N, CA, C and O of each residue as an XYZ file, in Angstrom:
432
protein
N       0.851     -1.160      0.000
C       0.000      0.000      0.000
C       0.900      1.226      0.000
O       1.733      1.382      0.893
N       0.746      2.076     -0.965
C       1.642      3.210     -1.102
C       1.067      4.508     -0.555
O       1.803      5.483     -0.405
N      -0.202      4.548     -0.258
C      -0.831      5.766      0.240
C      -1.407      5.501      1.624
O      -1.824      4.382      1.923
N      -1.433      6.538      2.477
C      -2.081      6.354      3.779
C      -3.594      6.221      3.611
O      -4.167      6.699      2.632
N      -4.219      5.577      4.563
C      -5.674      5.464      4.538
C      -6.294      6.846      4.666
O      -5.781      7.680      5.412
N      -7.398      7.110      3.946
C      -8.027      8.432      3.989
C      -8.392      8.849      5.419
O      -8.986      8.068      6.162
N      -8.044     10.050      5.793
C      -8.328     10.667      7.091
C      -7.647      9.985      8.266
O      -7.893     10.373      9.408
N      -6.798      8.982      8.037
C      -6.193      8.266      9.161
C      -5.224      9.138      9.952
O      -4.962      8.853     11.120
N      -4.697     10.171      9.356
C      -3.795     11.068     10.062
C      -4.454     12.305     10.624
O      -3.777     13.173     11.176
N      -5.766     12.400     10.492
C      -6.474     13.614     10.933
C      -6.918     13.576     12.392
O      -7.441     14.568     12.899
N      -6.721     12.462     13.067
C      -7.247     12.310     14.425
C      -6.142     11.941     15.404
O      -6.325     11.071     16.255
N      -4.999     12.602     15.282
C      -3.852     12.371     16.144
C      -3.243     11.005     15.835
O      -3.387     10.514     14.715
N      -2.585     10.397     16.776
C      -1.856      9.146     16.545
C      -2.787      7.943     16.477
O      -3.797      7.880     17.179
N      -2.430      6.991     15.620
C      -3.134      5.705     15.589
C      -2.569      4.855     16.713
O      -1.367      4.593     16.753
N      -3.438      4.418     17.633
C      -2.998      3.627     18.786
C      -3.211      2.133     18.605
O      -2.502      1.329     19.210
N      -4.183      1.750     17.775
C      -4.447      0.327     17.598
C      -5.113      0.096     16.246
O      -5.645      1.014     15.622
N      -5.065     -1.152     15.821
C      -5.738     -1.538     14.575
C      -6.251     -2.961     14.719
O      -5.817     -3.714     15.592
N      -7.174     -3.305     13.853
C      -7.781     -4.635     13.878
C      -8.315     -4.924     12.481
O      -8.617     -4.003     11.723
N      -8.429     -6.188     12.150
C      -8.975     -6.603     10.860
C     -10.089     -7.605     11.114
O      -9.896     -8.586     11.831
N     -11.258     -7.358     10.525
C     -12.388     -8.283     10.631
C     -13.400     -7.978      9.537
O     -13.371     -6.903      8.938
N     -14.286     -8.917      9.280
C     -15.352     -8.726      8.298
C     -16.568     -8.153      9.020
O     -17.362     -8.900      9.593
N     -16.713     -6.831      8.994
C     -17.796     -6.186      9.739
C     -19.121     -6.173      8.983
O     -20.177     -6.042      9.602
N     -19.087     -6.304      7.668
C     -20.335     -6.221      6.896
C     -20.744     -7.554      6.263
O     -21.634     -7.577      5.412
N     -20.128     -8.638      6.652
C     -20.480    -10.013      6.259
C     -20.471    -10.234      4.757
O     -21.287    -10.997      4.239
N     -19.551     -9.573      4.044
C     -19.469     -9.789      2.600
C     -18.334    -10.737      2.222
O     -18.072    -10.944      1.037
N     -17.661    -11.312      3.210
C     -16.562    -12.225      2.951
C     -15.215    -11.542      2.818
O     -14.191    -12.219      2.732
N     -15.193    -10.219      2.800
C     -13.955     -9.438      2.701
C     -13.712     -8.735      4.035
O     -14.635     -8.172      4.625
N     -12.484     -8.771      4.498
C     -12.164     -8.151      5.779
C     -11.921     -6.654      5.617
O     -11.369     -6.199      4.616
N     -12.342     -5.913      6.616
C     -12.145     -4.476      6.657
C     -11.042     -4.143      7.674
O     -10.729     -4.946      8.553
N     -10.464     -2.951      7.537
C      -9.433     -2.477      8.455
C     -10.082     -1.503      9.431
O     -10.774     -0.570      9.022
N      -9.854     -1.727     10.724
C     -10.355     -0.841     11.767
C      -9.161     -0.198     12.445
O      -8.187     -0.880     12.761
N      -9.223      1.099     12.670
C      -8.165      1.763     13.425
C      -8.785      2.572     14.562
O      -9.887      3.107     14.440
N      -8.055      2.645     15.659
C      -8.441      3.449     16.804
C      -7.377      4.503     17.047
O      -6.185      4.209     16.963
N      -7.787      5.717     17.346
C      -6.840      6.818     17.444
C      -6.843      7.474     18.825
O      -7.795      7.357     19.598
N      -5.747      8.164     19.100
C      -5.671      8.972     20.316
C      -6.678     10.114     20.245
O      -7.103     10.636     21.276
N      -7.057     10.501     19.039
C      -8.057     11.543     18.830
C      -9.484     11.065     19.035
O     -10.427     11.751     18.641
N      -9.658      9.891     19.651
C     -10.953      9.352     20.092
C     -11.840      8.847     18.965
O     -13.061      8.827     19.115
N     -11.263      8.441     17.848
C     -12.039      7.960     16.701
C     -11.793      6.470     16.449
O     -10.669      5.984     16.582
N     -12.853      5.759     16.086
C     -12.730      4.439     15.465
C     -13.178      4.622     14.021
O     -14.273      5.117     13.754
N     -12.310      4.213     13.089
C     -12.602      4.359     11.668
C     -12.492      2.979     11.029
O     -11.509      2.267     11.237
N     -13.512      2.603     10.244
C     -13.497      1.326      9.539
C     -13.350      1.609      8.047
O     -14.104      2.394      7.472
N     -12.370      0.959      7.434
C     -12.073      1.128      6.014
C     -12.433     -0.115      5.232
O     -12.167     -1.234      5.671
N     -13.037      0.081      4.074
C     -13.387     -1.003      3.158
C     -12.526     -0.882      1.911
O     -12.333      0.209      1.374
N     -12.013     -2.018      1.460
C     -11.147     -2.039      0.285
C     -11.973     -2.155     -0.987
O     -12.979     -2.863     -1.031
N     -11.533     -1.450     -2.016
C     -12.158     -1.525     -3.330
C     -11.089     -1.729     -4.378
O      -9.902     -1.800     -4.057
N     -11.499     -1.822     -5.624
C     -10.555     -1.993     -6.725
C     -10.964     -1.047     -7.832
O     -12.128     -1.030     -8.232
N     -10.025     -0.257     -8.335
C     -10.297      0.648     -9.439
C     -10.065     -0.109    -10.739
O      -8.973     -0.624    -10.977
N     -11.089     -0.174    -11.573
C     -10.983     -0.879    -12.859
C     -11.236      0.129    -13.971
O     -12.193      0.902    -13.916
N     -10.378      0.115    -14.969
C     -10.510      1.031    -16.096
C     -10.684      0.206    -17.367
O      -9.880     -0.684    -17.645
N     -11.718      0.495    -18.129
C     -11.964     -0.229    -19.382
C     -11.885      0.755    -20.546
O     -12.314      1.903    -20.432
N     -11.338      0.295    -21.657
C     -11.326      1.130    -22.860
C     -11.262      0.232    -24.089
O     -10.956     -0.956    -23.984
N     -11.557      0.812    -25.266
C     -11.530      0.087    -26.532
C     -10.321      0.530    -27.338
O      -9.984      1.714    -27.380
N      -9.673     -0.436    -27.975
C      -8.485     -0.133    -28.762
C      -8.631     -0.730    -30.157
O      -8.896     -1.924    -30.294
N      -8.462      0.082    -31.183
C      -8.548     -0.356    -32.586
C      -9.877     -1.065    -32.877
O      -9.911     -2.054    -33.609
N     -10.947     -0.561    -32.310
C     -12.296     -1.090    -32.527
C     -12.475     -2.513    -32.009
O     -13.493     -3.145    -32.290
N     -11.525     -3.014    -31.275
C     -11.661     -4.330    -30.637
C     -11.709     -4.109    -29.131
O     -10.911     -3.355    -28.575
N     -12.629     -4.759    -28.499
C     -12.702     -4.547    -27.044
C     -11.418     -5.032    -26.360
O     -10.924     -6.127    -26.628
N     -10.915     -4.213    -25.504
C      -9.723     -4.544    -24.743
C      -9.947     -4.025    -23.335
O     -10.231     -2.842    -23.149
N      -9.825     -4.879    -22.360
C     -10.071     -4.483    -20.979
C      -8.740     -4.288    -20.263
O      -7.899     -5.186    -20.223
N      -8.575     -3.139    -19.720
C      -7.383     -2.859    -18.932
C      -7.797     -2.796    -17.466
O      -8.624     -1.966    -17.087
N      -7.234     -3.658    -16.655
C      -7.491     -3.635    -15.221
C      -6.265     -3.027    -14.564
O      -5.173     -3.592    -14.628
N      -6.444     -1.899    -13.948
C      -5.297     -1.189    -13.406
C      -4.795     -1.793    -12.096
O      -3.633     -1.589    -11.743
N      -5.613     -2.512    -11.381
C      -5.158     -3.130    -10.144
C      -4.900     -2.171     -8.999
O      -4.371     -2.571     -7.962
N      -5.260     -0.929     -9.170
C      -5.066      0.043     -8.105
C      -6.124     -0.185     -7.034
O      -7.323     -0.111     -7.302
N      -5.669     -0.460     -5.827
C      -6.598     -0.671     -4.736
C      -6.776      0.633     -3.972
O      -5.835      1.411     -3.813
N      -7.979      0.855     -3.510
C      -8.238      2.051     -2.718
C      -9.102      1.655     -1.533
O      -9.744      0.605     -1.539
N      -9.109      2.497     -0.530
C      -9.900      2.254      0.675
C     -10.820      3.441      0.891
O     -10.428      4.592      0.699
N     -12.040      3.148      1.290
C     -12.998      4.192      1.613
C     -13.476      3.974      3.043
O     -13.422      2.862      3.568
N     -13.940      5.042      3.658
C     -14.442      4.940      5.027
C     -15.837      4.347      5.000
O     -16.745      4.892      4.373
N     -15.998      3.230      5.685
C     -17.287      2.560      5.794
C     -18.065      3.070      7.005
O     -19.289      3.195      6.956
N     -17.347      3.365      8.097
C     -17.994      3.763      9.351
C     -16.989      4.543     10.174
O     -15.797      4.235     10.161
N     -17.463      5.557     10.895
C     -16.604      6.355     11.763
C     -17.397      6.727     12.998
O     -18.564      7.110     12.912
N     -16.747      6.610     14.159
C     -17.442      6.929     15.405
C     -16.484      7.619     16.361
O     -15.338      7.197     16.521
N     -16.959      8.674     16.989
C     -16.155      9.383     17.972
C     -16.531      8.918     19.368
O     -17.704      8.692     19.663
N     -15.530      8.776     20.223
C     -15.721      8.373     21.609
C     -15.266      9.507     22.521
O     -14.715     10.505     22.056
N     -15.499      9.349     23.808
C     -15.141     10.387     24.771
C     -13.656     10.369     25.124
O     -13.111     11.379     25.570
N     -13.001      9.225     24.927
C     -11.606      9.065     25.327
C     -10.825      8.340     24.239
O     -11.428      7.718     23.365
N      -9.487      8.406     24.272
C      -8.663      7.729     23.274
C      -8.933      6.219     23.217
O      -9.255      5.591     24.226
N      -8.795      5.661     22.025
C      -9.061      4.238     21.781
C      -7.770      3.458     21.999
O      -6.759      3.738     21.353
N      -7.796      2.483     22.903
C      -6.599      1.702     23.201
C      -6.581      0.322     22.549
O      -5.508     -0.207     22.259
N      -7.750     -0.267     22.316
C      -7.769     -1.612     21.747
C      -9.104     -1.867     21.058
O     -10.150     -1.386     21.494
N      -9.043     -2.645     19.959
C     -10.230     -3.074     19.230
C     -10.090     -4.582     19.003
O      -9.076     -5.043     18.479
N     -11.102     -5.338     19.395
C     -11.118     -6.794     19.160
C     -12.537     -7.215     18.796
O     -13.480     -6.441     18.965
N     -12.689     -8.442     18.297
C     -14.025     -8.994     18.087
C     -14.095    -10.378     18.721
O     -13.113    -11.121     18.740
N     -15.274    -10.709     19.240
C     -15.483    -11.952     19.956
C     -16.983    -12.199     20.065
O     -17.759    -11.253     20.195
N     -17.388    -13.443     20.014
C     -18.798    -13.801     20.191
C     -19.076    -13.933     21.689
O     -18.993    -15.028     22.246
N     -19.401    -12.829     22.330
C     -19.599    -12.815     23.780
C     -20.859    -13.533     24.226
O     -20.842    -14.233     25.239
N     -21.947    -13.373     23.493
C     -23.225    -13.952     23.919
C     -23.556    -15.275     23.239
O     -24.669    -15.783     23.376
N     -22.594    -15.836     22.506
C     -22.709    -17.159     21.866
C     -23.922    -17.287     20.940
O     -24.593    -18.318     20.906
N     -24.185    -16.210     20.192
C     -25.288    -16.256     19.224
C     -24.794    -16.520     17.804
O     -25.583    -16.506     16.859
N     -23.491    -16.762     17.651
C     -22.924    -17.024     16.335
C     -22.446    -15.776     15.608
O     -21.871    -15.871     14.524
N     -22.678    -14.609     16.193
C     -22.248    -13.338     15.594
C     -21.264    -12.649     16.534
O     -21.502    -12.539     17.736
N     -20.162    -12.192     15.962
C     -19.155    -11.520     16.782
C     -19.589    -10.118     17.170
O     -20.223     -9.408     16.389
N     -19.240     -9.733     18.380
C     -19.419     -8.358     18.829
C     -18.083     -7.633     18.651
O     -17.016     -8.242     18.735
N     -18.160     -6.341     18.406
C     -16.975     -5.502     18.308
C     -16.757     -4.875     19.677
O     -17.653     -4.226     20.218
N     -15.564     -5.069     20.239
C     -15.250     -4.576     21.575
C     -14.192     -3.486     21.444
O     -13.089     -3.728     20.955
N     -14.543     -2.294     21.884
C     -13.648     -1.142     21.812
C     -13.294     -0.736     23.236
O     -14.174     -0.426     24.039
N     -12.000     -0.740     23.545
C     -11.523     -0.347     24.862
C     -10.924      1.056     24.771
O     -10.023      1.312     23.972
N     -11.444      1.958     25.605
C     -10.934      3.325     25.648
C     -10.172      3.525     26.959
O     -10.032      2.600     27.759
N      -9.693      4.730     27.159
C      -8.930      5.031     28.357
C      -9.737      4.765     29.630
O      -9.174      4.349     30.643
N     -11.060      5.004     29.584
C     -11.876      4.873     30.792
C     -13.092      3.973     30.628
O     -14.043      4.103     31.399
N     -13.101      3.071     29.661
C     -14.267      2.210     29.531
C     -14.153      1.197     28.412
O     -13.225      1.226     27.603
N     -15.122      0.303     28.392
C     -15.228     -0.724     27.352
C     -16.590     -0.569     26.702
O     -17.603     -0.469     27.394
N     -16.622     -0.548     25.366
C     -17.858     -0.397     24.602
C     -18.036     -1.641     23.743
O     -17.091     -2.099     23.100
N     -19.249     -2.186     23.734
C     -19.535     -3.414     22.985
C     -20.608     -3.109     21.954
O     -21.667     -2.573     22.282
N     -20.318     -3.465     20.678
C     -21.245     -3.227     19.571
C     -21.593     -4.538     18.904
O     -20.713     -5.362     18.653
N     -22.865     -4.741     18.614
C     -23.306     -5.887     17.820
C     -23.105     -5.528     16.353
O     -23.666     -4.544     15.871
N     -22.312     -6.317     15.644
C     -22.075     -6.028     14.221
C     -22.824     -6.992     13.341
O     -22.743     -6.901     12.116
């Protein structure tokens, strides 16, 4: 990856990161937690460029990967850790965010 994730440097230092499939599409997303009290979830995409050459179809796939923000949430305190675990044994993982003064649990 040659470019920083969008807005990842706008919320002070990145203190933690995690990878999980938050939207159940089979592809894992990147989660980061910052000292600036933000949790940001990034989804990966692929830029594809198509064009025609000499009246014959020719597909050019550039292979450039990009990330977009899927979800962003501000907390009251800096984010120290992000993990996922099936706490209530319902078959679905919960997202657990640990901040300086608390633990927050989200059903994803």
